[in-house]
C-alpha positions as CSV (number, residue, x, y, z in Angstrom):
1,M,14.6,27.7,-28.7
2,L,13.0,25.0,-26.6
3,H,14.3,24.4,-23.2
4,P,15.3,20.8,-22.5
5,W,12.6,20.7,-19.7
6,D,9.9,21.4,-22.3
7,V,11.0,18.4,-24.4
8,I,12.1,15.9,-21.7
9,G,10.5,16.9,-18.4
10,K,6.9,17.4,-19.3
11,P,6.3,14.0,-20.7
12,T,8.1,12.5,-17.7
13,I,5.8,14.5,-15.3
14,E,2.7,13.4,-17.3
15,R,3.9,9.8,-17.2
16,L,4.3,10.0,-13.4
17,K,0.9,11.5,-13.0
18,D,-0.6,8.7,-15.1
19,W,1.3,6.2,-13.0
20,A,0.0,7.7,-9.8
21,R,-3.6,7.7,-11.2
22,S,-3.2,4.0,-12.2
23,V,-1.9,3.1,-8.7
24,K,-4.9,4.8,-7.1
25,R,-7.3,3.1,-9.5
26,D,-5.7,-0.3,-8.9
27,V,-5.9,0.1,-5.1
28,I,-9.6,0.7,-5.3
29,A,-9.9,-2.2,-7.8
30,L,-8.1,-4.4,-5.3
31,W,-10.4,-3.3,-2.6
32,L,-13.3,-4.4,-4.8
33,A,-11.5,-7.6,-5.7
34,A,-11.2,-8.6,-2.0
35,R,-15.1,-8.7,-2.0
36,D,-15.7,-10.2,-5.5
37,P,-16.8,-13.8,-5.7
38,R,-15.0,-14.3,-9.1
39,V,-11.6,-13.7,-7.5
40,P,-9.7,-16.8,-6.1
41,W,-9.3,-16.8,-2.3
42,Y,-5.5,-16.4,-2.4
43,A,-5.8,-13.4,-4.7
44,K,-8.5,-12.0,-2.4
45,A,-6.3,-12.3,0.6
46,I,-3.4,-10.5,-1.0
47,A,-5.7,-7.9,-2.5
48,A,-7.3,-7.3,0.9
49,V,-3.9,-6.8,2.6
50,V,-2.5,-4.5,-0.2
51,A,-5.7,-2.4,-0.3
52,A,-6.0,-2.2,3.5
53,Y,-2.4,-1.0,3.8
54,A,-2.6,1.4,0.8
55,L,-5.9,2.9,2.0
56,S,-4.9,3.1,5.7
57,P,-4.6,6.7,6.9
58,I,-1.2,5.9,8.5
59,D,1.9,4.2,7.1
60,L,3.9,1.3,8.6
61,I,7.0,3.4,8.1
62,P,6.0,7.1,8.7
63,D,6.9,9.5,5.8
64,F,9.1,11.7,8.0
65,V,11.6,8.8,8.4
66,P,14.3,9.7,5.8
67,V,14.3,7.5,2.7
68,L,12.5,4.6,4.4
69,G,9.4,6.7,4.9
70,Y,8.7,6.9,1.2
71,L,9.9,3.3,0.5
72,D,6.5,1.8,1.2
73,D,4.8,4.3,-1.1
74,L,7.2,4.0,-3.9
75,L,8.2,0.3,-3.7
76,I,6.1,-1.9,-1.3
77,V,2.6,-0.8,-2.4
78,P,3.3,-0.9,-6.2
79,L,4.9,-4.4,-5.8
80,G,2.0,-5.6,-3.8
81,I,-0.4,-4.2,-6.4
82,L,1.6,-6.0,-9.1
83,L,1.5,-9.3,-7.3
84,A,-2.2,-9.1,-6.6
85,V,-3.1,-8.0,-10.1
86,K,-1.1,-11.0,-11.5
87,L,-3.2,-13.4,-9.4
88,I,-6.6,-12.0,-10.5
89,P,-8.0,-13.2,-13.8
90,E,-7.5,-10.5,-16.4
91,P,-11.1,-10.1,-17.5
92,V,-12.1,-9.8,-13.8
93,M,-9.4,-7.2,-13.2
94,M,-10.5,-5.2,-16.3
95,D,-14.0,-5.2,-14.9
96,L,-12.9,-4.2,-11.4
97,R,-10.7,-1.3,-12.9
98,A,-13.7,0.0,-14.7
99,K,-15.8,-0.2,-11.6
100,S,-13.1,1.5,-9.5
101,L,-13.4,4.7,-11.7
102,E,-17.0,5.0,-10.5
103,Q,-16.2,4.1,-6.8
104,R,-15.5,6.7,-4.2
105,K,-12.1,6.2,-2.5
106,P,-12.7,3.9,0.5
107,T,-10.8,4.1,3.7
108,S,-9.4,1.1,5.6
109,K,-10.1,1.0,9.3
110,G,-8.8,-2.5,9.4
111,G,-5.5,-1.4,7.9
112,L,-5.3,1.4,10.5
113,V,-5.9,-1.1,13.3
114,A,-3.3,-3.5,12.0
115,I,-0.6,-0.9,11.6
116,V,-1.3,0.5,15.1
117,L,-1.1,-3.0,16.5
118,I,2.2,-3.6,14.7
119,W,3.6,-0.3,16.1
120,L,2.4,-1.2,19.6
121,A,4.0,-4.7,19.4
122,A,7.3,-3.1,18.2
123,I,7.3,-0.6,21.1
124,A,6.5,-3.4,23.6
125,L,9.3,-5.6,22.2
126,A,11.8,-2.7,22.3
127,I,10.8,-1.9,25.9
128,W,11.1,-5.6,26.8
129,L,14.6,-5.8,25.2
130,V,16.0,-2.8,26.9
131,W,14.3,-2.9,30.3
132,P,16.6,-4.1,33.0
133,I,15.6,-7.5,34.6
134,G,16.5,-7.6,38.2
135,A,19.3,-5.8,40.0
136,N,22.1,-7.7,38.3
137,G,20.6,-7.5,34.8
138,G,20.3,-11.3,34.6
139,G,17.0,-12.5,35.9
């Protein structure tokens, strides 16, 4: 007798693997789209931001933060990819997807710098908000 996992689980796992591969492919395609002259400027801008964030070695919300840490990987990045792909002409996106299969995975130093700057700004703001101003706390 077949175990339910054999019937239900395996196709689900395979679908998840296929989805993960397509996300990885589309991120590289968006990285290429940001440099492609056939892509409109507004689509290039969104593609560049999404690719830079997805390819950055660090996350805006670290994965060790419960629930929120994986929110960017499971929700923000795929929604950004979806938006960028919708803005790129379909024939161009098909060509970029084909090229992405031959492309080595790039890294995003720009995304890394942007995220580090956002974290530094957030830390500076938090310190500014809680640091006592003067002896009476007023100013």
